[in-house]
C-alpha positions as CSV (number, residue, x, y, z in Angstrom):
1,M,53.3,32.0,-4.6
2,I,53.6,35.8,-4.4
3,L,56.3,35.7,-7.1
4,L,54.1,33.5,-9.3
5,L,51.1,35.9,-8.9
6,G,53.4,38.8,-9.7
7,K,54.6,37.1,-12.9
8,I,51.0,36.7,-14.2
9,G,50.1,40.2,-13.1
10,I,47.6,39.6,-10.2
11,A,49.8,40.0,-7.1
12,T,47.3,42.2,-5.4
13,S,45.6,42.2,-2.0
14,W,42.3,40.8,-3.4
15,A,44.2,37.8,-4.9
16,F,45.9,37.1,-1.6
17,V,42.6,37.2,0.3
18,A,40.9,35.0,-2.4
19,L,43.6,32.4,-2.2
20,N,43.3,32.4,1.6
21,C,39.6,31.9,1.3
22,V,40.2,28.9,-1.0
23,A,42.7,27.5,1.5
24,L,40.2,28.0,4.4
25,G,37.5,26.2,2.4
26,I,39.8,23.3,1.6
27,G,40.9,23.1,5.3
28,C,37.3,23.0,6.6
29,W,36.3,20.4,3.9
30,A,39.1,18.1,4.9
31,S,38.6,18.7,8.6
32,C,35.0,17.5,8.2
33,Y,36.2,14.1,6.9
34,I,38.9,13.9,9.6
35,L,36.5,14.6,12.4
36,R,34.2,11.8,11.1
37,R,37.0,9.3,10.6
38,S,39.2,10.0,13.7
39,F,36.5,11.0,16.2
40,E,33.7,8.9,14.7
41,F,31.4,12.0,14.9
42,S,28.2,12.2,13.1
43,S,28.0,14.3,9.9
44,T,26.0,16.9,11.8
45,T,28.6,17.2,14.6
46,A,31.5,17.4,12.1
47,L,29.7,20.1,10.1
48,V,29.0,22.1,13.2
49,I,32.6,22.1,14.3
50,C,33.6,23.2,10.8
51,L,31.1,26.0,11.0
52,L,32.6,27.1,14.3
53,T,36.0,26.9,12.6
54,S,35.0,29.1,9.7
55,L,33.4,31.6,12.1
56,S,36.3,31.7,14.6
57,F,37.7,35.2,14.9
58,L,41.1,33.6,14.2
59,M,40.0,32.5,10.8
60,V,38.1,35.8,10.1
61,R,41.1,37.9,11.1
62,N,43.9,35.9,9.5
63,V,42.1,35.2,6.2
64,T,42.9,38.8,5.2
65,Y,46.6,38.6,6.1
66,T,49.4,37.5,3.8
67,L,50.8,35.1,6.3
68,S,51.3,31.3,6.2
69,D,48.7,30.4,8.8
70,I,45.6,29.9,6.5
71,P,47.6,28.4,3.6
72,Y,49.1,25.9,6.0
73,F,45.7,25.0,7.4
74,G,44.5,24.4,3.8
75,L,47.6,22.3,3.0
76,S,48.0,20.3,6.2
77,T,44.4,19.0,6.7
78,P,44.2,17.1,3.4
79,C,47.6,15.6,4.3
80,L,46.3,14.5,7.7
81,W,43.2,13.0,6.0
82,M,45.5,11.0,3.7
83,L,47.6,9.8,6.6
84,L,44.4,8.6,8.4
85,R,43.3,6.8,5.3
86,A,46.7,5.2,4.8
87,E,46.6,3.7,8.4
88,T,43.6,1.6,7.6
89,E,44.8,0.3,4.2
90,S,46.5,-3.0,3.5
91,A,50.3,-2.9,3.4
92,S,50.5,-2.8,-0.5
93,R,47.9,0.0,-0.8
94,R,49.3,1.8,2.3
95,W,52.7,2.4,0.6
96,K,51.0,4.0,-2.4
97,W,49.3,6.5,-0.2
98,L,52.5,7.2,1.8
99,L,54.5,7.8,-1.4
100,A,51.8,10.3,-2.5
101,I,51.8,12.0,0.9
102,L,55.6,12.5,1.1
103,P,55.8,15.6,-1.3
104,F,52.9,17.1,0.6
105,I,54.7,16.8,3.9
106,V,57.8,18.5,2.4
107,I,55.6,21.4,1.1
108,N,53.9,21.7,4.5
109,I,57.3,21.9,6.2
110,E,58.4,24.6,3.8
111,V,55.2,26.6,4.5
112,R,55.3,26.2,8.3
113,T,58.2,24.7,10.2
114,I,55.9,23.3,12.8
115,A,54.8,20.7,10.1
116,I,57.8,18.6,11.3
117,V,55.3,17.1,13.7
118,M,53.8,15.3,10.6
119,I,57.0,13.1,10.5
120,P,56.0,11.0,13.6
121,A,52.4,10.9,12.3
122,F,53.8,9.6,8.9
123,L,55.9,6.9,10.7
124,W,52.8,5.8,12.7
125,A,50.8,5.5,9.5
126,A,53.6,3.7,7.7
127,M,53.7,1.2,10.6
128,G,49.9,0.6,10.2
129,G,48.6,2.5,13.2
130,M,47.3,1.0,16.5
131,P,46.6,-2.5,15.3
132,A,50.2,-2.9,14.0
133,A,51.6,-1.3,17.2
134,K,49.8,-3.9,19.3
135,R,51.3,-6.7,17.2
136,V,54.8,-5.2,17.3
137,Y,54.9,-4.4,21.0
138,P,55.4,-8.0,22.3
139,R,58.3,-8.5,19.8
140,L,60.0,-5.3,20.9
141,L,59.6,-6.0,24.7
142,P,62.8,-8.1,25.0
143,Y,64.8,-5.2,23.5
144,R,63.3,-2.6,25.7
145,Y,66.7,-1.5,27.3
146,L,68.3,-1.2,23.9
147,L,65.4,0.8,22.6
148,L,65.5,3.0,25.7
149,A,69.2,3.7,25.1
150,A,68.4,4.6,21.4
151,F,65.6,6.9,22.6
152,V,68.0,8.7,25.0
153,V,70.5,9.2,22.3
154,G,67.8,10.5,20.0
155,V,66.7,13.0,22.6
156,A,70.2,14.1,23.3
157,V,70.9,14.7,19.5
158,S,67.6,16.6,19.2
159,C,68.5,18.8,22.2
160,E,71.8,19.5,20.7
161,L,70.2,20.6,17.4
162,L,67.6,22.6,19.2
163,I,70.3,24.5,21.3
164,H,72.0,25.6,18.1
165,S,68.8,26.4,16.2
166,R,67.8,30.0,15.4
167,Y,64.5,29.5,17.3
168,W,66.4,28.7,20.6
169,Q,68.9,31.4,20.2
170,F,66.1,33.9,19.6
171,N,64.1,33.0,22.7
172,L,67.0,32.1,25.0
173,P,67.5,35.7,26.3
174,T,63.8,35.8,27.3
175,F,64.1,32.5,29.3
176,L,67.3,33.8,31.0
177,R,65.7,37.1,31.9
178,R,62.5,35.6,33.3
179,G,64.1,32.6,35.0
180,I,62.4,29.2,35.5
181,V,59.5,30.2,37.8
182,R,58.6,33.4,35.9
183,S,58.8,31.6,32.6
184,L,56.4,28.9,33.8
185,A,54.0,31.5,35.2
186,S,54.2,33.5,32.0
187,N,53.6,30.5,29.8
188,F,50.6,29.5,31.9
189,N,49.1,32.9,31.6
190,D,49.8,33.2,27.9
191,H,48.5,29.8,26.8
192,T,45.4,29.8,29.0
193,S,44.6,33.2,27.6
194,E,45.0,31.9,24.1
195,W,42.6,29.0,24.7
196,G,40.2,31.4,26.5
197,E,40.2,33.6,23.4
198,M,39.4,30.6,21.2
199,I,36.6,29.4,23.4
200,V,34.8,32.8,23.8
201,N,35.6,33.7,20.2
202,V,36.6,37.2,21.1
203,P,40.2,38.6,21.3
204,L,41.3,39.8,24.7
205,S,42.0,43.2,23.3
206,R,38.3,43.7,22.8
207,L,37.3,42.6,26.3
208,P,37.3,44.7,29.5
209,A,40.2,44.2,31.9
210,A,37.8,42.7,34.5
211,L,37.2,39.7,32.2
212,M,40.9,38.7,31.7
213,W,41.0,36.2,34.6
214,P,37.6,34.6,33.9
215,V,38.8,34.1,30.3
216,R,42.0,32.5,31.5
217,I,40.1,30.2,33.9
218,L,37.9,29.2,31.0
219,G,41.0,28.6,28.9
220,A,42.5,26.4,31.6
221,T,39.2,24.5,31.9
222,A,39.2,23.9,28.1
223,I,42.8,22.5,28.2
224,L,41.8,20.1,31.0
225,T,38.7,19.1,29.2
226,S,40.7,18.3,26.0
227,I,43.0,16.2,28.1
228,F,40.0,14.1,29.2
229,G,39.1,13.7,25.5
230,I,42.7,12.7,24.6
231,W,42.7,10.2,27.5
232,K,39.5,8.6,26.2
233,K,41.3,7.9,22.9
234,R,44.4,6.4,24.5
235,D,43.5,3.0,23.1
236,Q,42.8,4.5,19.6
237,I,46.0,6.4,18.9
238,D,46.1,7.6,15.3
239,S,48.2,10.0,13.2
240,L,46.0,12.9,14.0
241,L,46.6,12.5,17.8
242,L,50.3,12.3,17.3
243,Y,50.3,15.4,15.1
244,L,48.2,17.3,17.6
245,L,50.3,16.3,20.6
246,G,53.5,17.2,18.8
247,G,52.1,20.6,17.7
248,A,50.8,21.4,21.2
249,A,54.2,20.4,22.8
250,I,55.9,23.0,20.5
251,V,53.3,25.8,21.1
252,F,53.1,25.3,24.8
253,V,56.8,26.1,25.3
254,Y,56.6,29.1,23.1
255,P,57.3,32.1,25.4
256,W,54.9,34.6,23.9
257,F,51.2,35.2,23.7
258,D,50.0,34.4,20.1
259,T,46.6,32.7,19.6
260,R,47.1,32.3,15.9
261,L,49.7,29.5,16.5
262,W,46.7,27.3,17.4
263,L,44.9,28.1,14.2
264,P,45.9,25.0,12.2
265,F,44.7,22.8,15.1
266,F,41.4,24.5,15.9
267,P,38.8,22.0,14.6
268,F,40.7,19.1,16.2
269,L,41.0,20.9,19.6
270,M,37.3,21.5,19.5
271,G,36.8,17.8,18.7
272,Y,38.8,16.7,21.8
273,I,37.1,19.2,24.0
274,L,33.8,17.7,22.9
275,L,35.0,14.2,23.7
276,G,36.1,15.4,27.1
277,L,32.7,17.1,27.7
278,R,31.0,13.8,26.9
279,Q,33.1,12.1,29.5
280,I,32.3,14.5,32.4
281,A,28.9,15.9,31.6
282,P,25.5,14.1,31.3
283,S,24.1,14.2,27.7
284,R,20.8,15.6,28.9
285,A,22.5,18.8,30.1
286,L,25.2,18.8,27.4
287,R,23.1,19.0,24.3
288,P,21.2,22.2,25.2
289,A,24.4,23.8,26.5
290,I,26.2,23.0,23.2
291,L,23.3,24.4,21.3
292,V,23.4,27.7,23.2
293,Y,27.2,27.9,23.0
294,T,27.2,27.2,19.2
295,C,24.6,30.0,18.7
296,C,26.6,32.5,20.8
297,F,29.9,31.5,19.1
298,C,28.3,32.0,15.6
299,V,26.8,35.4,16.5
300,L,30.3,36.6,17.7
301,G,31.9,35.1,14.6
302,V,29.4,37.0,12.3
303,A,30.1,40.2,14.2
304,A,33.9,39.7,13.6
305,L,33.1,39.1,9.9
306,I,31.0,42.3,9.8
307,F,33.8,44.2,11.4
308,S,36.4,42.8,9.0
309,T,34.2,43.5,6.0
310,R,33.6,47.1,7.2
311,L,37.4,47.6,7.3
312,S,37.8,46.1,3.8
313,F,35.2,48.5,2.3
314,A,36.1,51.5,4.5
315,G,37.6,53.4,1.6
316,S,39.2,56.7,2.6
317,R,38.5,55.9,6.3
318,F,40.6,52.7,6.2
319,P,43.8,54.4,7.6
320,D,41.8,55.6,10.7
321,L,40.0,52.3,11.4
322,F,42.7,49.7,10.8
323,G,45.1,48.5,13.4
324,D,46.5,50.5,16.3
325,G,47.3,53.6,14.3
326,H,51.1,52.7,14.0
327,F,50.9,52.7,10.1
328,R,48.2,55.4,9.8
329,A,50.4,58.0,8.2
330,T,51.9,55.4,5.8
331,Y,48.4,54.3,4.7
332,R,47.3,58.0,4.3
333,L,50.3,58.7,2.1
334,A,49.9,55.6,0.0
335,L,46.1,55.6,-0.4
336,L,45.1,59.2,0.0
337,K,48.3,61.0,-1.1
338,E,48.3,62.9,2.2
339,Q,51.7,64.1,3.5
340,P,52.5,63.2,7.1
341,A,51.9,65.7,9.8
342,A,54.6,66.9,12.2
343,G,55.8,64.0,14.3
344,E,54.3,61.3,12.2
345,R,56.6,58.7,10.8
346,I,56.3,57.0,7.4
347,D,57.4,53.3,7.4
348,P,59.5,52.8,4.2
349,D,58.9,49.1,4.0
350,G,55.2,49.4,4.5
351,L,55.0,52.1,1.8
352,Y,56.9,49.9,-0.6
353,L,54.6,47.0,0.0
354,L,51.5,49.1,-0.5
355,R,52.7,50.5,-3.7
356,R,53.9,47.1,-4.9
357,F,50.8,45.1,-4.1
358,E,47.8,47.5,-3.8
359,P,46.5,48.9,-7.1
360,R,45.0,52.0,-5.4
361,A,48.4,53.0,-4.0
362,R,50.3,52.8,-7.3
């Protein structure tokens, strides 16, 4: 994409952000239809969740970054909507949808490797979803031991491929250094913190240290609540649920703290949390609580948007306001033509990228 924009002469920061905004809009639009079809939410509920998605600090922050998160969100959600649509079609029409979906799945995997979780979702849609699974199950029951053996072989082959993958080799030293107990504790802290950030709509770096544990407890509560929501849909398994479970299984074993990994799943996580809340809380108390929460979430989202916009139009003050100061000298040289002071380091790659893609730095 960047190469194509460069060929037509608009490979600039504003073009990257504009394309991310388009992808975010497509993702929210498709998510609205997915929420109505998969969760059977009303139009109002689906639109509110999409509003929360667009005002999540995750979206506000990453829409200005030239990373694959927002494009993948915009590409994956229409694909998921098509899979859900294919499930409910007759066999002849279903294959037309599936053939149309295949190239989109390949593109999604090229954009983000985690899109491999679309493969079981595709197979589920190809089979015909839950109604077909109920018809096939009695026929497969006599061959359960053979299928179990095939499953074990498949798991063994997958483990072998994983062990030799770049992902495993990169993270193996971390697992070995931490050990099993510390790895489990670290993963628990990291992923409850990620969910806590998503729920409160504020990054932990902007919160006082005293709120770290309350945010983690809130994140753990949100995870449990979403499990209640998933359990409610155990008799209505669809492509979206398989996609979400596969993505969560991958992210939960990731040994680092990075909330943006949940970005493509955000509206659907909120949907399952809402289903869980409807299971455990009376509707009389839930409705006003959701209204208050939505208002607070949106206020914080608007604040994040104001902060991001302030950075975008900071002009000569941008090097001092953006990030943690690591690239301050590089930005000053590129944008303001100021030579670095004693002890300041210029990042050559950062300087090249600025001069390549930022017109003010050329």
